[in-house]
N, CA, C and O atoms as a printed pandas DataFrame, in Angstrom:
     atom_number atom_name residue_name chain_id  residue_number  x_coord  y_coord  z_coord
0              1         N          MET        A               1    0.787   -1.293    0.002
1              2        CA          MET        A               1    0.135    0.166    0.044
2              3         C          MET        A               1    0.914    1.052    0.009
3              4         O          MET        A               1    1.757    1.139    0.902
4              5         N          ALA        A               2    0.862    1.971   -1.032
5              6        CA          ALA        A               2    1.478    3.150   -1.094
6              7         C          ALA        A               2    0.778    4.422   -0.482
7              8         O          ALA        A               2   -0.451    4.424   -0.411
8              9         N          PHE        A               3    1.479    5.465   -0.052
9             10        CA          PHE        A               3    0.939    6.757    0.530
10            11         C          PHE        A               3    1.126    7.946   -0.412
11            12         O          PHE        A               3    2.272    8.290   -0.701
12            13         N          PRO        A               4    0.260    8.477   -0.818
13            14        CA          PRO        A               4    0.332    9.592   -1.724
14            15         C          PRO        A               4    1.345   10.694   -1.083
15            16         O          PRO        A               4    1.003   11.169    0.000
16            17         N          LEU        A               5    2.397   11.078   -1.588
17            18        CA          LEU        A               5    3.105   12.226   -1.063
18            19         C          LEU        A               5    3.718   12.817   -2.099
19            20         O          LEU        A               5    4.444   12.134   -2.821
20            21         N          SER        A               6    3.547   14.057   -2.323
21            22        CA          SER        A               6    4.119   15.288   -3.270
22            23         C          SER        A               6    5.672   15.401   -3.154
23            24         O          SER        A               6    6.183   14.951   -2.127
24            25         N          ASN        A               7    6.306   15.843   -3.911
25            26        CA          ASN        A               7    7.387   16.297   -3.835
26            27         C          ASN        A               7    7.522   17.571   -2.825
27            28         O          ASN        A               7    8.582   17.750   -2.226
28            29         N          SER        A               8    6.533   18.353   -2.675
29            30        CA          SER        A               8    6.513   19.566   -1.892
30            31         C          SER        A               8    6.375   19.110   -0.450
31            32         O          SER        A               8    6.889   19.757    0.463
32            33         N          THR        A               9    5.650   17.946   -0.236
33            34        CA          THR        A               9    5.551   17.700    1.079
34            35         C          THR        A               9    6.865   17.078    1.854
35            36         O          THR        A               9    7.118   17.222    3.050
36            37         N          ILE        A              10    7.625   16.362    0.897
37            38        CA          ILE        A              10    8.815   16.104    1.321
38            39         C          ILE        A              10    9.924   17.008    1.570
39            40         O          ILE        A              10   10.681   16.934    2.538
40            41         N          LEU        A              11    9.972   17.847    0.656
41            42        CA          LEU        A              11   11.023   19.026    0.403
42            43         C          LEU        A              11   10.644   20.029    1.713
43            44         O          LEU        A              11   11.580   20.588    2.285
44            45         N          SER        A              12    9.404   20.223    2.130
45            46        CA          SER        A              12    8.943   21.024    3.022
46            47         C          SER        A              12    9.550   20.335    4.542
47            48         O          SER        A              12   10.241   21.077    5.240
48            49         N          SER        A              13    9.321   19.168    4.936
49            50        CA          SER        A              13    9.648   18.206    5.908
50            51         C          SER        A              13   11.135   18.518    6.033
51            52         O          SER        A              13   11.539   19.065    7.059
52            53         N          PHE        A              14   12.114   18.145    4.878
53            54        CA          PHE        A              14   13.207   18.592    5.149
54            55         C          PHE        A              14   13.852   20.128    5.620
55            56         O          PHE        A              14   14.722   20.312    6.471
56            57         N          ARG        A              15   13.204   21.073    4.862
57            58        CA          ARG        A              15   13.502   22.509    5.154
58            59         C          ARG        A              15   13.060   22.666    6.763
59            60         O          ARG        A              15   13.773   23.217    7.602
60            61         N          SER        A              16   11.951   22.169    6.990
61            62        CA          SER        A              16   11.365   22.567    8.169
62            63         C          SER        A              16   12.525   22.145    9.619
63            64         O          SER        A              16   12.795   22.769   10.646
64            65         N          ARG        A              17   12.965   20.870    9.106
65            66        CA          ARG        A              17   14.164   20.197    9.893
66            67         C          ARG        A              17   15.529   21.264   10.162
67            68         O          ARG        A              17   16.034   21.581   11.239
68            69         N          PHE        A              18   15.866   21.631    8.936
69            70        CA          PHE        A              18   17.094   22.281    8.844
70            71         C          PHE        A              18   17.018   23.801    9.157
71            72         O          PHE        A              18   18.023   24.510    9.179
72            73         N          GLN        A              19   15.910   24.202    9.370
73            74        CA          GLN        A              19   15.587   25.634    9.511
74            75         C          GLN        A              19   15.378   25.834   10.901
75            76         O          GLN        A              19   15.366   27.031   11.187
76            77         N          ARG        A              20   15.180   24.938   12.021
77            78        CA          ARG        A              20   14.835   25.097   13.134
78            79         C          ARG        A              20   16.194   25.882   13.871
79            80         O          ARG        A              20   17.367   25.657   13.571
80            81         N          GLU        A              21   15.729   26.828   14.881
81            82        CA          GLU        A              21   17.107   27.250   15.705
82            83         C          GLU        A              21   16.107   27.385   17.023
83            84         O          GLU        A              21   14.897   27.580   17.147
84            85         N          GLY        A              22   17.093   27.207   17.850
85            86        CA          GLY        A              22   16.606   27.077   19.125
86            87         C          GLY        A              22   17.991   26.511   20.181
87            88         O          GLY        A              22   19.087   26.210   19.708
88            89         N          PRO        A              23   17.688   26.456   21.534
89            90        CA          PRO        A              23   18.986   25.780   22.419
90            91         C          PRO        A              23   19.570   24.803   22.104
91            92         O          PRO        A              23   20.786   24.642   21.996
92            93         N          ASP        A              24   18.283   23.699   21.846
93            94        CA          ASP        A              24   18.822   22.316   21.454
94            95         C          ASP        A              24   19.566   22.248   20.347
95            96         O          ASP        A              24   20.515   21.473   20.232
96            97         N          HIS        A              25   19.153   23.122   19.384
97            98        CA          HIS        A              25   19.896   23.271   17.733
98            99         C          HIS        A              25   21.142   23.601   18.201
99           100         O          HIS        A              25   22.009   22.754   17.984
100          101         N          ILE        A              26   21.511   24.706   18.845
101          102        CA          ILE        A              26   22.705   25.221   19.097
102          103         C          ILE        A              26   23.735   24.092   19.686
103          104         O          ILE        A              26   24.840   23.935   19.164
104          105         N          LEU        A              27   23.360   23.426   20.650
105          106        CA          LEU        A              27   24.192   22.351   21.273
106          107         C          LEU        A              27   24.407   21.081   20.407
107          108         O          LEU        A              27   25.431   20.418   20.574
108          109         N          ARG        A              28   23.513   20.734   19.524
109          110        CA          ARG        A              28   23.751   19.694   18.398
110          111         C          ARG        A              28   24.798   20.097   17.492
111          112         O          ARG        A              28   25.703   19.341   17.140
112          113         N          ARG        A              29   24.671   21.277   17.123
113          114        CA          ARG        A              29   25.671   21.826   16.235
114          115         C          ARG        A              29   26.866   21.886   16.674
115          116         O          ARG        A              29   27.765   21.922   15.834
116          117         N          GLY        A              30   27.250   21.916   18.280
117          118        CA          GLY        A              30   28.791   21.446   18.351
118          119         C          GLY        A              30   29.580   23.133   18.823
119          120         O          GLY        A              30   30.791   23.352   18.826
120          121         N          TYR        A              31   28.533   24.086   19.166
121          122        CA          TYR        A              31   29.442   25.272   19.508
122          123         C          TYR        A              31   30.614   25.080   20.682
123          124         O          TYR        A              31   30.520   24.100   21.421
124          125         N          HIS        A              32   31.433   25.775   20.808
125          126        CA          HIS        A              32   32.344   25.444   21.608
126          127         C          HIS        A              32   31.988   26.190   22.915
127          128         O          HIS        A              32   31.975   27.420   22.882
128          129         N          ILE        A              33   31.711   25.566   24.016
129          130        CA          ILE        A              33   31.411   26.415   25.245
130          131         C          ILE        A              33   32.959   26.140   26.252
131          132         O          ILE        A              33   33.567   25.080   26.407
132          133         N          GLU        A              34   33.281   27.551   26.833
133          134        CA          GLU        A              34   34.433   27.492   27.641
134          135         C          GLU        A              34   34.163   26.666   28.837
135          136         O          GLU        A              34   33.049   26.794   29.346
136          137         N          LEU        A              35   35.208   25.638   29.497
137          138        CA          LEU        A              35   35.009   24.815   30.334
138          139         C          LEU        A              35   35.256   25.541   31.547
139          140         O          LEU        A              35   35.948   26.559   31.521
140          141         N          GLY        A              36   34.748   25.102   32.613
141          142        CA          GLY        A              36   34.906   25.774   34.007
142          143         C          GLY        A              36   36.137   25.294   34.636
143          144         O          GLY        A              36   36.970   24.583   34.075
144          145         N          ALA        A              37   36.200   25.739   35.869
145          146        CA          ALA        A              37   37.500   25.537   36.691
146          147         C          ALA        A              37   37.293   24.076   37.296
147          148         O          ALA        A              37   38.362   23.549   37.601
148          149         N          ARG        A              38   36.288   23.392   37.510
149          150        CA          ARG        A              38   35.789   22.127   37.899
150          151         C          ARG        A              38   36.213   21.141   36.637
151          152         O          ARG        A              38   37.055   20.255   36.785
152          153         N          GLU        A              39   35.764   21.308   35.801
153          154        CA          GLU        A              39   35.836   20.472   34.563
154          155         C          GLU        A              39   37.383   20.385   34.199
155          156         O          GLU        A              39   38.016   19.343   34.030
156          157         N          LYS        A              40   37.843   21.630   34.116
157          158        CA          LYS        A              40   39.473   21.474   33.799
158          159         C          LYS        A              40   40.357   20.505   34.910
159          160         O          LYS        A              40   41.161   19.601   34.684
160          161         N          ALA        A              41   39.925   21.010   36.048
161          162        CA          ALA        A              41   40.496   19.966   36.914
162          163         C          ALA        A              41   40.332   18.512   36.915
163          164         O          ALA        A              41   41.162   17.693   37.312
164          165         N          LEU        A              42   38.952   18.233   36.335
165          166        CA          LEU        A              42   38.604   16.916   36.403
166          167         C          LEU        A              42   39.262   16.123   35.163
167          168         O          LEU        A              42   39.428   14.908   35.263
168          169         N          LEU        A              43   39.631   16.809   34.005
169          170        CA          LEU        A              43   40.141   16.511   32.780
170          171         C          LEU        A              43   41.719   16.520   33.121
171          172         O          LEU        A              43   42.304   15.850   32.270
172          173         N          GLU        A              44   42.443   16.959   33.908
173          174        CA          GLU        A              44   43.719   16.995   34.196
174          175         C          GLU        A              44   44.254   15.602   34.554
175          176         O          GLU        A              44   43.604   14.969   35.386
176          177         N          GLU        A              45   45.389   15.026   34.016
177          178        CA          GLU        A              45   45.679   13.810   34.398
178          179         C          GLU        A              45   46.123   13.453   36.074
179          180         O          GLU        A              45   46.974   14.095   36.690
180          181         N          ASP        A              46   45.571   12.630   36.472
181          182        CA          ASP        A              46   45.910   12.235   38.012
182          183         C          ASP        A              46   46.791   11.340   38.211
183          184         O          ASP        A              46   46.659   10.245   37.665
184          185         N          PRO        A              47   47.981   11.638   39.113
185          186        CA          PRO        A              47   49.138   10.715   39.092
186          187         C          PRO        A              47   48.985    9.471   39.829
187          188         O          PRO        A              47   49.594    8.408   39.707
188          189         N          ALA        A              48   47.985    9.839   40.674
189          190        CA          ALA        A              48   47.458    8.507   41.398
190          191         C          ALA        A              48   46.764    7.313   40.659
191          192         O          ALA        A              48   46.760    6.159   41.090
192          193         N          LEU        A              49   46.119    7.770   39.379
193          194        CA          LEU        A              49   45.627    6.801   38.361
194          195         C          LEU        A              49   46.837    6.094   37.515
195          196         O          LEU        A              49   46.606    5.099   36.829
196          197         N          LYS        A              50   47.985    6.602   37.597
197          198        CA          LYS        A              50   48.838    6.300   36.566
198          199         C          LYS        A              50   49.220    4.616   36.648
199          200         O          LYS        A              50   49.465    4.053   35.581
200          201         N          ARG        A              51   49.262    3.909   37.793
201          202        CA          ARG        A              51   49.263    2.585   37.692
202          203         C          ARG        A              51   48.137    1.807   36.902
203          204         O          ARG        A              51   48.402    0.724   36.381
204          205         N          PHE        A              52   47.101    2.271   36.831
205          206        CA          PHE        A              52   45.978    1.537   36.029
206          207         C          PHE        A              52   46.068    2.164   34.705
207          208         O          PHE        A              52   45.248    2.957   34.242
208          209         N          LYS        A              53   47.233    1.701   34.085
209          210        CA          LYS        A              53   47.420    2.136   32.755
210          211         C          LYS        A              53   46.255    1.365   31.949
211          212         O          LYS        A              53   45.693    0.335   32.320
212          213         N          SER        A              54   46.005    2.118   30.718
213          214        CA          SER        A              54   45.295    1.253   29.822
214          215         C          SER        A              54   45.567    0.317   29.034
215          216         O          SER        A              54   46.448    0.729   28.280
216          217         N          TYR        A              55   45.224   -0.979   28.733
217          218        CA          TYR        A              55   45.766   -2.098   28.197
218          219         C          TYR        A              55   45.358   -1.993   26.611
219          220         O          TYR        A              55   45.520   -2.959   25.865
220          221         N          LYS        A              56   44.857   -0.841   26.188
221          222        CA          LYS        A              56   44.391   -1.040   24.765
222          223         C          LYS        A              56   45.282   -1.564   23.653
223          224         O          LYS        A              56   44.939   -2.360   22.779
224          225         N          LYS        A              57   46.738   -0.879   23.845
225          226        CA          LYS        A              57   47.594   -1.243   23.088
226          227         C          LYS        A              57   47.933   -2.647   23.236
227          228         O          LYS        A              57   48.359   -3.069   22.161
228          229         N          THR        A              58   47.915   -3.554   24.155
229          230        CA          THR        A              58   48.049   -4.805   24.109
230          231         C          THR        A              58   46.987   -5.524   23.726
231          232         O          THR        A              58   47.272   -6.679   23.409
232          233         N          VAL        A              59   45.818   -5.219   23.647
233          234        CA          VAL        A              59   44.646   -5.701   23.135
234          235         C          VAL        A              59   44.661   -5.985   21.577
235          236         O          VAL        A              59   44.356   -6.947   20.872
236          237         N          LYS        A              60   45.254   -4.460   21.317
237          238        CA          LYS        A              60   45.352   -4.372   19.785
238          239         C          LYS        A              60   46.685   -5.425   19.023
239          240         O          LYS        A              60   46.621   -6.077   17.981
240          241         N          GLN        A              61   47.630   -5.303   19.820
241          242        CA          GLN        A              61   48.679   -6.114   19.337
242          243         C          GLN        A              61   48.270   -7.490   19.273
243          244         O          GLN        A              61   48.427   -8.132   18.234
244          245         N          ALA        A              62   47.626   -8.119   20.565
245          246        CA          ALA        A              62   47.172   -9.665   20.467
246          247         C          ALA        A              62   46.033   -9.753   19.212
247          248         O          ALA        A              62   45.893  -10.832   18.637
248          249         N          SER        A              63   45.361   -8.774   18.876
249          250        CA          SER        A              63   44.312   -8.876   17.878
250          251         C          SER        A              63   45.035   -9.221   16.416
251          252         O          SER        A              63   44.689  -10.088   15.614
252          253         N          LYS        A              64   46.144   -8.282   16.311
253          254        CA          LYS        A              64   46.840   -8.134   15.101
254          255         C          LYS        A              64   47.676   -9.804   15.083
255          256         O          LYS        A              64   47.736  -10.402   14.009
256          257         N          ILE        A              65   48.084  -10.228   15.947
257          258        CA          ILE        A              65   48.796  -11.463   16.051
258          259         C          ILE        A              65   47.729  -12.468   15.680
259          260         O          ILE        A              65   48.027  -13.247   14.774
260          261         N          GLY        A              66   46.664  -12.565   16.173
261          262        CA          GLY        A              66   45.427  -13.328   16.067
262          263         C          GLY        A              66   44.929  -13.388   14.298
263          264         O          GLY        A              66   44.651  -14.340   13.569
264          265         N          ASN        A              67   44.975  -12.033   14.081
265          266        CA          ASN        A              67   44.844  -11.976   12.371
266          267         C          ASN        A              67   45.579  -12.784   11.516
267          268         O          ASN        A              67   45.160  -13.437   10.561
268          269         N          VAL        A              68   46.972  -12.662   12.038
269          270        CA          VAL        A              68   48.235  -13.138   11.088
270          271         C          VAL        A              68   48.010  -14.635   11.248
271          272         O          VAL        A              68   47.911  -15.359   10.257
272          273         N          LEU        A              69   47.924  -15.133   12.576
273          274        CA          LEU        A              69   47.881  -16.536   12.519
274          275         C          LEU        A              69   46.665  -17.204   11.918
275          276         O          LEU        A              69   46.665  -18.347   11.461
276          277         N          THR        A              70   45.488  -16.272   11.966
277          278        CA          THR        A              70   44.361  -17.039   10.983
278          279         C          THR        A              70   44.743  -17.010    9.655
279          280         O          THR        A              70   44.467  -18.020    9.007
280          281         N          ILE        A              71   45.426  -15.921    8.969
281          282        CA          ILE        A              71   45.627  -15.881    7.891
282          283         C          ILE        A              71   46.704  -17.252    7.312
283          284         O          ILE        A              71   46.644  -17.892    6.262
284          285         N          LEU        A              72   47.583  -17.352    8.379
285          286        CA          LEU        A              72   48.593  -18.375    7.966
286          287         C          LEU        A              72   47.733  -19.659    8.194
287          288         O          LEU        A              72   47.942  -20.501    7.321
288          289         N          ALA        A              73   46.892  -19.998    9.062
289          290        CA          ALA        A              73   46.183  -21.299    9.210
290          291         C          ALA        A              73   45.274  -21.429    7.767
291          292         O          ALA        A              73   45.151  -22.451    7.091
292          293         N          ILE        A              74   44.756  -20.269    7.535
293          294        CA          ILE        A              74   43.778  -20.359    6.056
294          295         C          ILE        A              74   44.923  -20.774    4.969
295          296         O          ILE        A              74   44.786  -21.787    4.283
296          297         N          GLY        A              75   46.007  -19.963    4.865
297          298        CA          GLY        A              75   46.801  -20.461    3.917
298          299         C          GLY        A              75   47.342  -21.953    3.869
299          300         O          GLY        A              75   47.376  -22.547    2.792
300          301         N          ALA        A              76   47.721  -22.493    4.929
301          302        CA          ALA        A              76   48.197  -23.998    5.268
302          303         C          ALA        A              76   47.160  -24.790    5.012
303          304         O          ALA        A              76   47.464  -25.967    4.815
304          305         N          CYS        A              77   45.932  -24.492    4.946
305          306        CA          CYS        A              77   44.770  -25.444    4.798
306          307         C          CYS        A              77   44.582  -25.378    3.285
307          308         O          CYS        A              77   44.402  -26.426    2.665
308          309         N          SER        A              78   44.611  -24.348    2.738
309          310        CA          SER        A              78   44.367  -24.354    1.038
310          311         C          SER        A              78   45.436  -24.702    0.545
311          312         O          SER        A              78   45.195  -25.183   -0.562
312          313         N          TYR        A              79   46.686  -24.724    0.806
313          314        CA          TYR        A              79   47.918  -25.282    0.284
314          315         C          TYR        A              79   47.591  -26.966    0.422
315          316         O          TYR        A              79   47.635  -27.679   -0.581
316          317         N          GLU        A              80   47.289  -27.469    1.658
317          318        CA          GLU        A              80   47.009  -28.740    1.936
318          319         C          GLU        A              80   46.053  -29.495    0.803
319          320         O          GLU        A              80   46.353  -30.389    0.013
320          321         N          ILE        A              81   44.753  -28.785    1.022
321          322        CA          ILE        A              81   43.799  -28.954   -0.153
322          323         C          ILE        A              81   44.392  -28.844   -1.537
323          324         O          ILE        A              81   44.274  -29.827   -2.270
324          325         N          LEU        A              82   44.930  -27.917   -1.925
325          326        CA          LEU        A              82   45.663  -28.020   -3.419
326          327         C          LEU        A              82   46.391  -29.017   -3.591
327          328         O          LEU        A              82   46.422  -29.482   -4.730
328          329         N          ALA        A              83   47.286  -29.727   -2.414
329          330        CA          ALA        A              83   48.436  -30.269   -2.754
330          331         C          ALA        A              83   47.609  -31.965   -2.898
331          332         O          ALA        A              83   48.021  -32.803   -3.699
332          333         N          VAL        A              84   46.727  -32.145   -2.207
333          334        CA          VAL        A              84   46.013  -33.115   -2.431
334          335         C          VAL        A              84   44.897  -33.512   -3.657
335          336         O          VAL        A              84   44.551  -34.644   -3.994
336          337         N          ALA        A              85   44.461  -32.241   -4.194
337          338        CA          ALA        A              85   43.878  -32.356   -5.233
338          339         C          ALA        A              85   44.868  -32.669   -6.563
339          340         O          ALA        A              85   44.639  -33.521   -7.421
340          341         N          VAL        A              86   45.887  -31.870   -6.516
341          342        CA          VAL        A              86   47.069  -32.032   -7.641
342          343         C          VAL        A              86   47.435  -33.609   -7.521
343          344         O          VAL        A              86   47.442  -34.354   -8.501
344          345         N          SER        A              87   47.700  -33.973   -6.370
345          346        CA          SER        A              87   48.430  -35.529   -6.362
346          347         C          SER        A              87   47.272  -36.343   -7.106
347          348         O          SER        A              87   47.598  -37.271   -7.846
348          349         N          LYS        A              88   46.204  -36.083   -6.961
349          350        CA          LYS        A              88   45.154  -37.400   -7.270
350          351         C          LYS        A              88   44.937  -37.045   -8.837
351          352         O          LYS        A              88   44.211  -37.753   -9.535
């Protein structure tokens, strides 16, 4: 079942979305608002948290090693299948 929509209805809905101005519209557009003293203090690096260092780099390295091992395993299996097929 199709709904009859004219081009003018579709275009007017797009226009009404993009012409809206208001406080929520300003925030969504990402205007820069200066941080206060508390926010700046919270964003500073805390020396007490240094020992809880992120392990993101280690996870990325393990993922790369896993990808290489997967490619090697697929290549070895393909080679064995090809060798068996050629020898018959």
